[in-house]
N, C-alpha and C positions, 0 to 999 in steps of 0.2 A: 341540193347542198349535201356534201359528203358527210359521213357520220361524225368525223372529228374536226369539222370546220365550223366553229361557232359563228353566230351572227356578229356583225361588226361592233366594235367597242363604241360606247357613247362618246360624242365629241367632248373633250375636256372643257371647251368653252361653255358648255351647258352648266357645268358645276360652278365655274367662275360667275356666270350670270346669276345662278341661283343664290350664291353667297352674297353677291352685290345687291340683289333684290331684297334679301333678308335684312341687310344693313340699312337700306333705304326705308324699309318698313318699320324700323325701330329697334332692331337687334344691336346690341353692343359688340357681339362677336358671333361668328357662325362657322359651321363646317358642313360640307356636302360630300357625299360618297355614293359611288355606284358599285354594286356587286353583280357581276355577270357570270352566269353558269350555264354550261351545256354538258349533258351526259347521256350515255347510252349504256344500258345494262341488259344482259341476256342470261336467263336461267334455263337449265334443262334438267330433266329427270328421266332416267332410263332411255337416254339418247333422244327423247322427244322434247321439242321446244315447249317450255312451260310458261315463260313470261318474257316480255320485252318491254323495257321502260325507257322512254325517251323524254328528256327534259331540256328546255331552253328558257332561260329567264334572265331579265335584267331589271334590277330593283334599284330604286333611288332613295337615299335617306338624307334628311336635313336635321341638324341640331343647331339650335339657337340659344343665345344667352342674353338675358336682360338683367343687368346687375348680377346678383347671385342666384337668379332663377334660370332654369333651363327647361327645354322641351325638345322632344325628337318626334319626327313624323316620317313616314315612308310610303312609297307607292311603287307599283309595277307599271304604272302608266306614265310615260315620259313626255306626254304632250305638253305644249305651252300652257294650255288652260289648267291642266292638273298641277303643273309646277307652280303656277300662280296661286292656286288654292292651298298648296302645301305651305307656301310662305305665310299666307294669311292665317292658316290653322296653327302653325308653329308659334307665331308671334302671339296669337290669342292664348294658347296654352301656357306659354312661358309667363305671361303676365298674371296668370292665375295660379301658377305653381308655387309651392312653398319655397322659401329661401334655403339654399344649400351653401353654407360658407366655404365649401371646398370645390364648388363647381366652376370650372374654367377650361379654356383651351390649354394645351400644353405650353409651358414657357417657351418663348421664341428661341432662346439660346440653346434649347435642347433639340430643336428640330433637325431632321436628317435631310438637309438640302442636298440636291443631286450634284453630280451624277451618282446614281446608286449602283452598287455592285451587281454584276451579272452572276446570279447563283445557279443558272442553268436549270430552272425549275419547269420549263415548258418544252414539251416534245410534240411536234406537229404531225407525228405519224398518224396516218389515216387508218381507222379500224371500223369496218362496216359491221352491220348486224350479223351478216353471214360469217365473217371472220371471228367475231366474238362467240357466236354459237359453236363454231368448229373448235375453238379453244376450250369452251366449257365441256363439250362432248369428249374431247381428248383427255381432259383432266378426270372426268368421271370414269371413262373407260379404263384408264390406267389404275385408278383406285379399285375398280371392280375386278381387275385382273389379279389382284393380290390374293393368293390362296387364303381362304378363311373368311373373306368378305362375302356377305350374303345379300345385301340390298343397298340401294343407293338413296342418299338423302339429297342428291342433286349436285350438279356442277354449275359454276357461274363464271362470267367474265364481264368486265366493264371498262369503260373509259370515261374520264371526266376532265373538263377544262374549266378554269375559273379565272377571273380577273377582278382586281380591286383597284379603284381609283379614289383618291382623297384630295380635296382642296379645302384650305382653311382661310379665314379672313386675315390671318396674320402671316400669310406668305408661304405656307407649305403647299407643294404640289407634288404628288407622287402616285405611281401606279406600278403594279407588277402582276404577272399572270403565272399560272401553274397548271400542270396536268398530272393525272394519276391513272395508271393502268393496273388492273387487278385480274387475278385468276384464282379460283378456289374450288374445292370439292369436299363433300362430306359423305361418309358411308357408315354402314353398320356391319360388324362382324358377329358371327354367331357360332356357338359350340355348345352342344348338349342343352339347348334351350336357353342358354345365357347369351345376352346380346350386349354389345358395347359400341359406343360411337367413337369415331375418329375423324379428324378433318385437318386440312391445311389450306391456307390462303396466303397470297402475297400481294402487296400493293406498292408500286414504285412510281417515281416521277417519269421515268423514261421506259418505253416499251422494251428497248433492247436490254435493259437490266433485269427484266423478269426471268425467273427460271422457266423452263419449258412446262407446258401444261402436263406433260407426262411425268415429269419429276415431281410436280406438286401433287398430282393424283396418287402417285406411288407412295409418297410420304403419308397422305391421308389414310390409305389402305393399311399401311404398316402400323400406324398408330392405333387404328381400330383393332387389328388382330392382336397387337401386344396387350390390349386391355382385357381380352376375353379371359374368363375365369377369375375375375376380381373377387376378393374376399373382404369380409368385414374383419376389423381387428379390435382387440380389447383396448379400452382407454388406458393411456399410459403417458409418460413424459419421456421424450427421446429426441435425438438430433433430427432436424428437419431440413431438407434441401429443396429449394425452389429452382426448377429448371429455368434456364435463361429466357425461354420464350414467354414465361408467365411471371417471372420474378419482379418485373416492373410493378405488378399489382401490390407488392409488399412495400415498395419504395414510393409509389405515387402519393400516398397520404402525406409524405414529407413535403411534396410540392404544394399541396393544398394548405398545409400547416404554416407555410412561410409566405402565403399570399398576403399582400398588404391589407386588403379588406378584412381578412380574418384577424390579422394582428390588431388593426384599428378597433375591431369589435371586442377584442380580448377573448375570442373564441377559438384559440389554438393551443394544442398541447405543447407547442414549441415557442410560445409567446415570450418566454423568459430565457431563451437559449441563444440569442444573437451573440456571436463571437465566442460561443462555448462549443465544446465537443458534442456533436450529435451522432457521429459515426466514429469508428475506430481511426486512429491516426494512420497516415499514409494513404488515406482514401480521399479522392476528389470526386465531387459531383459537378460535372461541367455542363454549362448551357452555351450552345454555339449556334447562333442564328445564321451564320455564314457558311454552313456546311454545303458544299456544292451538291445539288440534287437532293438535299435533305427534305424530309416531309414537313419539318417544322421551320424551315428556313424562311427568312424574310429580310428585306433591306431596311425596313423601318417598322415600328409597331403601329397599332391601329389608331394612334393619336398623332402619328407622324414623327414620333421621337426616335432619335438615333438608338440603334441597338448595338450591343457589343458582346464578344465572347467573354464569359466570366465563369469563375468557379463559385457556384452557389455554396458548396462545401469544399474547403481546402484543408488538406491534412487532417480531416475529420471535424474541422471547426466550421460552424455556420457563419457565413460572411455577409449575408444580405437578405432582405425581404424581396419579394417580387412586387414591384410597385408600378402603378399607373399614376396619372397626375393627381387624381382625387385622393387616393390613399397616401401618396407621398405628402400631400399638403396636410392631411390629418395627423401624420406622424412627424411632421416637421423635417421631412427628408426630401430627396430628389427622385423623380421618376427614374426607374431602371430600364425603361423601354420594354415593359411587359404588358402594356395595355392591349386588351383584346375585346373587340366589340362587333356586334352586328349593326344593322341599320336602324334598329329601334332600341332606345334606352341608353343609359350611360355605360361607360367602359367597365369591364371586369379586368381580370389579369389572367395570363397564362404564360407558361414557359415556351421556349422554342425547341431546339433539338437538345435533349438532355441525355447524358450517359454517365454511368458510374465507371470510373477507370478500372481496367482489368487487373486481376491479381495474377496468380501463376497456376499452371496445371489446368486440367479439364474436369468435366463432371465426374469421371471415374476416379480422379484423384481426390475430389471432395468426398465421395462415398468411402474411399479407402481410409481417409483421415477420420471420418466419423465412425466407421466400423459398422454399426447397426442403427437403422432409423428409417425415416419416411422420405421418399423422393416424390415431390409433388409435380405433376405434369399438367394439371388442370385445376381451375378454381372457379367458384361461383358464389354469389350472394355474400360478398364481404360486408362486414358491419364494423363501423368505427364510431367511437365516442370522440368527437373532435376536440373536446375540452381536456380529456384525460389521456387519450392515445390508446385506450383499451380497444382491441381489435380481434375479430374472429372471421373465419371464412370456411365454407364448405369446400372440400378438396377431394381429389382422387389422384392416384399415382401408383407407386410401387414400394413395397417394403423391401429393404435391402439388409443383408447380413454378411458379415465379413467383407464388406466393401463391394458385394455383388448383388444385383437384383435377384430377389427370391421369388416374389409373386406380386401380381397387381392387387391393389386395394381400392375400395370405394366406400361411400357413405361415411366419410370421416370429416371431423371438424378440428381445425387448429385454432389456438387462441393465445393471446399474450398482450403485454403492454408494449407499444412500439418504441417508446423511449428505451426500455430495457432491452428489447430485441435488437434495435439498431446498434446499441453499444457492444453487442456480442457478434455482430455480423462478420462472416468470413466470405470471401469471394473466390471464384475460379478465374481462369484467364480466357474463358470462352465468350468474350464479348462479341456480339454480332450487331451490325447496324441494319436492323430490319425496319424500324419505325421511327417516330419522332422521339421516343423514349426507349433507351436500351440499357440493359445491365447484364453482367455475366451471371452465371448460376450462383446462388447465395446459400450459405449454410448457417444455421442457427443451432448452437450446441445443445440447447435444452428448450423444448416447446411442449406445451400441454396439448395432448391429442385426445379427442373424444371419439370413441368408436362405439362398439356394441355394449 
């Protein structure tokens, strides 16, 4: 079997049979799903092969409902005997489970009956272990060739394919598959005994969309070299800019704060903000499940509900919660098609492809408008009080003066309340669609900076 040719998909009739068996055994409703995955990943260090990981798995999940009681079971054994035991176990567990007044399949009228949109999420390009190793070596070599780079932290390349099938007792049948190809490298630059890390990686649905390994490696080396000579700075309050590559980490708490389960628990700093301004006017936060080749694209959510493109924030105003069937019932609302689940346990929620609409100008223009401040290019250890929105993170980047980068800085913490920070957000026009969540570079005019 070739590297990127996964094993055959399970026969959909198996899921129909499993659901029928659950109903005959006493379930009032049921759903069955399979998750199939195949992957191959190669890592190198100093051009030598360091690791090869190969995975192939097909897992089966069954969720049953008896009244307002539910239970889920799963197995990687798809044999007839095991499927029979799954049904018996699920029914027994459901009968003993506590009642959940909000437990149910998705309303039938919300289901995404086919045919489903072709989102071009799957690329059948064959990538052998030897080809992946060659790409990893090329990325590492390009990074090491950048003057000032002293050692490698490794290169890597991988391929992954997945497929999801779902069948429910109230008539939903759906499946889709996707692929991901990736290349990355990390290196260390050194000068006068001071060392700094830098890296770059890209993951995309189609192999042909990936930048070359050499381009990725060169970017990794340049980032490391640019960081050499980083200084500590004194604590202050100043404008702070988050580079577009990492600025999503500032806005991602907003998505968590508008998730239906958080709102239903009352544990969100945005729980009273529906239909109110949460971002400056003329800014939209768009969720688009139909982006062709998008990493968060899907023709239906994980409960089989229709999905749609929508503005989560429109003209600065919060328009919706992210709802699955359960949280929608708790809040007296309708599912928004954001259910996300594995094969075990009830659904959670997640967004699809999200982006903040672009402003004008580029990163240099943001620095010019701010004058003097901190440009953040990496972040680690963010901390959030989900109830209040108080937020902090360790960061590194560059101090800039008169709109120009002056010197690299490290060992810095930035902090603030996200409700207040979001209200003062300014954005550049450098939006790039790299991942499932993308935003342009962001400027906040006044942020507390803790240094030495």
